[in-house]
C-alpha positions as CSV (number, residue, x, y, z in Angstrom):
1,X,113.9,77.4,1.1
2,X,116.8,79.8,2.0
3,X,116.6,83.5,1.8
4,X,118.5,86.8,2.1
5,X,116.5,89.7,3.4
6,X,117.4,93.4,3.3
7,X,115.2,96.1,4.8
8,X,117.4,98.8,3.4
9,X,117.0,97.6,-0.2
10,X,113.4,96.5,0.5
11,X,114.1,93.1,-1.2
12,X,114.3,89.4,-0.3
13,X,116.2,86.9,-2.4
14,X,114.8,83.4,-2.4
15,X,116.7,80.2,-3.1
16,X,114.4,77.2,-3.4
17,X,116.3,74.2,-4.9
18,X,117.5,75.4,-8.3
19,X,114.9,78.3,-8.5
20,X,116.1,81.8,-7.8
21,X,113.4,84.5,-7.1
22,X,112.8,87.7,-5.1
23,X,110.2,89.5,-3.1
24,X,109.7,93.3,-2.9
25,X,108.7,95.1,0.3
26,X,105.1,96.3,0.1
27,X,104.2,93.5,-2.4
28,X,103.7,90.4,-0.3
29,X,103.2,87.2,-2.2
30,X,104.4,88.6,-5.6
31,X,107.4,86.3,-6.3
32,X,109.6,87.3,-9.3
33,X,111.8,84.8,-11.0
34,X,115.5,85.9,-11.2
35,X,118.6,84.9,-13.0
36,X,122.0,84.6,-11.2
37,X,123.1,87.9,-12.8
38,X,120.0,89.7,-11.6
39,X,120.5,88.5,-8.0
40,X,123.8,90.4,-7.7
41,X,122.0,93.6,-8.5
42,X,119.1,93.3,-6.1
43,X,120.8,94.7,-3.0
44,X,122.7,97.6,-4.3
45,X,125.0,98.8,-1.5
46,X,122.6,97.7,1.3
47,X,124.5,96.6,4.4
48,X,121.8,95.0,6.5
49,X,121.5,91.6,4.9
50,X,120.1,88.8,7.0
51,X,120.5,85.2,6.0
52,X,117.6,82.8,6.7
53,X,117.7,79.0,6.3
54,X,114.8,76.5,6.0
55,X,112.1,79.0,6.0
56,X,108.6,79.3,4.4
57,X,107.6,82.1,2.0
58,X,105.2,83.6,4.6
59,X,108.0,84.0,7.1
60,X,110.4,85.5,4.6
61,X,107.6,88.0,3.6
62,X,107.0,88.9,7.2
63,X,110.7,89.3,8.0
64,X,111.1,91.6,4.9
65,X,108.2,93.8,5.9
66,X,109.5,94.2,9.4
67,X,113.1,94.8,8.3
68,X,111.8,97.5,5.9
69,X,109.8,99.2,8.7
70,X,112.8,99.1,11.0
71,X,115.1,100.8,8.5
72,X,112.4,103.4,7.6
73,X,112.1,104.2,11.3
74,X,115.9,104.5,11.6
75,X,115.9,106.9,8.6
76,X,113.2,109.0,10.2
77,X,115.3,109.2,13.4
78,X,118.3,110.4,11.4
79,X,116.3,112.9,9.5
80,X,115.1,114.3,12.9
81,X,118.7,114.6,14.0
82,X,119.9,116.3,10.8
83,X,120.6,120.0,11.5
84,X,120.7,120.9,7.8
85,X,117.0,120.1,7.2
86,X,114.0,122.4,7.4
87,X,112.0,122.5,10.7
88,X,108.9,121.3,8.9
89,X,110.7,118.3,7.5
90,X,112.1,117.4,10.9
91,X,108.7,117.8,12.6
92,X,107.1,115.4,10.0
93,X,109.9,112.9,10.7
94,X,109.2,113.2,14.5
95,X,105.5,112.6,14.0
96,X,106.0,109.5,11.8
97,X,108.8,108.2,14.0
98,X,106.5,108.4,17.0
99,X,104.0,106.1,15.2
100,X,106.8,103.6,14.4
101,X,108.2,103.5,17.9
102,X,104.9,102.2,19.2
103,X,106.0,98.8,17.9
104,X,108.4,97.4,20.4
105,X,110.6,95.5,18.0
106,X,111.0,98.6,15.8
107,X,111.8,100.7,18.9
108,X,114.5,98.3,20.0
109,X,116.0,98.1,16.6
110,X,116.4,101.9,16.4
111,X,117.8,102.0,20.0
112,X,120.2,99.2,19.2
113,X,121.7,101.1,16.2
114,X,121.7,104.6,17.8
115,X,123.6,103.2,20.9
116,X,126.3,101.5,18.8
117,X,128.2,104.7,17.9
118,X,128.6,108.2,19.4
119,X,126.8,110.9,17.5
120,X,129.1,112.8,15.1
121,X,129.2,116.5,14.7
122,X,126.2,117.5,12.7
123,X,123.7,115.6,14.8
124,X,121.5,118.1,16.4
125,X,119.8,116.7,19.5
126,X,118.5,120.1,20.7
127,X,116.9,120.8,17.4
128,X,115.5,117.3,17.3
129,X,113.8,117.7,20.6
130,X,112.4,121.1,19.6
131,X,110.9,119.5,16.5
132,X,109.0,116.9,18.5
133,X,105.2,117.7,18.8
134,X,103.7,117.6,22.3
135,X,102.4,114.1,22.0
136,X,105.6,112.5,20.7
137,X,106.5,111.0,24.1
138,X,108.3,107.9,22.8
139,X,110.5,109.9,20.5
140,X,111.3,112.6,23.1
141,X,112.3,109.9,25.6
142,X,114.5,108.2,23.0
143,X,116.3,111.4,22.2
144,X,116.7,112.5,25.8
145,X,118.2,109.1,26.8
146,X,120.4,109.1,23.8
147,X,121.8,112.5,24.7
148,X,122.3,111.6,28.4
149,X,124.3,108.5,27.5
150,X,126.6,109.9,24.8
151,X,129.6,109.6,27.2
152,X,128.9,106.0,28.0
153,X,128.2,105.1,24.4
154,X,131.6,106.5,23.5
155,X,133.3,104.4,26.2
156,X,131.6,101.2,25.0
157,X,132.3,102.0,21.3
158,X,136.0,102.9,21.9
159,X,136.4,99.7,24.0
160,X,135.3,97.8,20.9
161,X,137.8,99.7,18.8
162,X,140.6,98.5,21.1
163,X,140.0,94.8,20.2
164,X,143.2,93.6,18.4
165,X,143.1,93.2,14.7
166,X,144.4,89.6,15.0
167,X,141.1,88.4,16.4
168,X,139.5,89.2,13.1
169,X,140.1,87.9,9.6
170,X,140.6,91.3,8.1
171,X,138.5,94.5,8.1
172,X,135.4,92.8,6.5
173,X,135.3,90.2,9.3
174,X,135.6,93.0,11.9
175,X,132.8,95.0,10.3
176,X,130.6,91.8,10.1
177,X,131.2,91.1,13.8
178,X,130.4,94.7,14.8
179,X,127.2,94.7,12.7
180,X,125.9,91.6,14.4
181,X,126.8,93.0,17.8
182,X,124.9,96.2,17.0
183,X,121.8,94.5,15.6
184,X,121.7,92.1,18.5
185,X,121.7,94.9,21.0
186,X,125.1,94.2,22.6
187,X,126.2,97.9,22.5
188,X,122.8,99.0,23.9
189,X,122.8,96.5,26.7
190,X,126.4,97.3,27.7
191,X,125.7,101.0,27.7
192,X,122.7,100.5,30.0
193,X,124.7,98.3,32.4
194,X,127.7,100.7,32.4
195,X,125.4,103.7,33.0
196,X,123.9,101.9,36.0
197,X,127.3,100.6,37.3
198,X,125.9,97.1,36.8
199,X,127.8,93.8,36.5
200,X,128.7,92.7,33.0
201,X,129.1,89.0,33.9
202,X,125.4,88.3,33.2
203,X,125.7,90.1,29.8
204,X,128.7,87.9,28.9
205,X,126.8,84.7,29.7
206,X,123.9,85.8,27.5
207,X,126.1,87.1,24.7
208,X,128.1,83.8,24.5
209,X,124.8,82.0,23.9
210,X,123.5,84.4,21.2
211,X,122.9,82.4,18.1
212,X,123.7,85.1,15.6
213,X,127.0,86.1,17.2
214,X,128.1,82.5,17.6
215,X,128.5,82.6,13.8
216,X,131.3,85.1,14.2
217,X,134.9,83.7,14.1
218,X,136.5,83.6,17.5
219,X,133.4,85.1,19.1
220,X,134.4,84.1,22.6
221,X,137.7,85.9,22.5
222,X,136.2,88.9,20.8
223,X,133.6,89.3,23.6
224,X,136.0,88.7,26.4
225,X,138.6,91.1,25.0
226,X,135.9,93.8,24.4
227,X,134.7,93.5,28.0
228,X,138.1,93.4,29.6
229,X,138.7,97.2,29.5
230,X,135.2,97.9,30.7
231,X,135.6,95.6,33.7
232,X,138.8,97.5,34.7
233,X,136.8,100.7,34.6
234,X,139.3,102.4,32.4
235,X,137.2,105.4,31.6
236,X,140.0,107.9,31.7
237,X,142.3,105.6,29.8
238,X,140.1,105.1,26.8
239,X,141.3,107.1,23.8
240,X,139.7,110.5,23.2
241,X,139.2,110.4,19.5
242,X,137.7,113.4,17.7
243,X,134.7,112.3,15.7
244,X,134.6,113.3,12.1
245,X,132.0,115.8,10.9
246,X,129.4,114.5,8.6
247,X,130.8,116.4,5.6
248,X,134.1,114.5,5.9
249,X,132.3,111.1,5.9
250,X,130.2,111.5,2.8
251,X,130.7,113.5,-0.4
252,X,128.4,116.4,-1.3
253,X,125.1,115.4,-2.6
254,X,124.1,115.9,-6.2
255,X,121.9,119.0,-6.7
256,X,118.7,116.9,-7.1
257,X,119.3,114.5,-4.1
258,X,116.6,115.3,-1.6
259,X,114.0,113.8,0.7
260,X,110.8,112.8,-1.1
261,X,107.2,112.2,-0.1
262,X,106.2,108.7,-1.0
263,X,103.5,106.3,0.2
264,X,102.3,107.2,3.7
265,X,104.6,110.1,4.2
266,X,108.2,111.3,4.5
267,X,110.8,108.7,3.6
268,X,114.5,109.1,4.1
269,X,115.5,107.9,0.7
270,X,115.6,108.8,-3.0
271,X,114.7,105.7,-4.9
272,X,115.9,102.9,-2.6
273,X,118.1,104.9,-0.2
274,X,119.3,108.4,0.8
275,X,122.6,109.5,-0.7
276,X,125.2,112.3,-0.3
277,X,125.6,114.8,2.5
278,X,122.6,114.0,4.8
279,X,123.3,112.5,8.1
280,X,121.1,109.5,7.5
281,X,123.4,107.9,4.9
282,X,126.5,109.1,6.8
283,X,125.5,107.3,10.0
284,X,123.7,104.3,8.7
285,X,126.4,103.2,6.2
286,X,129.6,104.6,7.5
287,X,129.4,104.8,11.3
288,X,126.9,102.4,12.9
289,X,128.2,99.1,11.9
290,X,125.5,97.7,9.6
291,X,127.0,94.6,7.9
292,X,129.4,95.2,5.0
293,X,127.7,94.2,1.8
294,X,131.0,93.0,0.4
295,X,131.2,90.3,3.0
296,X,127.7,89.2,2.2
297,X,128.3,89.3,-1.6
298,X,131.0,86.7,-1.2
299,X,128.5,84.5,0.5
300,X,125.9,85.1,-2.2
301,X,128.5,84.3,-4.8
302,X,129.2,80.9,-3.2
303,X,125.5,80.1,-3.3
304,X,125.1,81.2,-6.9
305,X,128.3,79.4,-8.1
306,X,126.7,76.1,-6.9
307,X,123.7,76.6,-9.2
308,X,123.6,75.5,-12.8
309,X,125.2,78.2,-14.9
310,X,126.2,80.1,-11.8
311,X,129.2,82.3,-11.7
312,X,131.2,83.9,-8.8
313,X,132.2,87.0,-10.7
314,X,130.5,90.4,-10.7
315,X,130.3,92.2,-14.0
């Protein structure tokens, strides 16, 4: 079967022959039959869709649970960085984040995303560190390293922004390429190399062989153009762009939008996701390059249109 997995939505869509169905995170093995119209509503505005081919149900279930854990950990990190929240809320986030970071794959996912864009105004590193309990060593190291590397993170990010538009097939294609680069750890790896004054030739060789990024149109030219300015060490020539404050990225929250306690503890979402003013939604959706859902919806439409009774139009 083929599948589409979203940790942000907590859902996996399954396509097995003519049969459409879904899985919900936290309910492994509970397969729900779906119609084409229902499938289009499963993911909401999630931007972290992963497409899997020729997989078994057990693998899809495992990938869904891990993707959901990764997004939850990222949400906890963003709660911890949110200066507008109460100290107790941020401390609880730090405690739960520490537990999540003990899993290496989750820790790398969080690092990959946090290294893909400079922190905007409204992200409070000092307060986040102060909120960490004494035994939260992994969380503290993550924050300290993130703070120390902000200048390099900005250099790598702005070098990406200098890639000419003609190498992409529109804004959606550019957003898709950036999301893959972020999730695959390209930004994180380049930041580490640049901070250590290391050679990026080895990075390029590995990136050119990355299976996920090879699916990006003109991936070779994109990578080489991105790295060109970094090779020239143009630190002073990179544009100095003022980052927008969080309030200008996302509209004010509705009065009843807030963090809720659910399951094992604090979750950074109301229903399926956070909304409004909080930094979690601002960074996760607007600033850190998770894949545009519109680009993926067009792919889903093509799949559904090939099914009996399928249609490629959203209602």
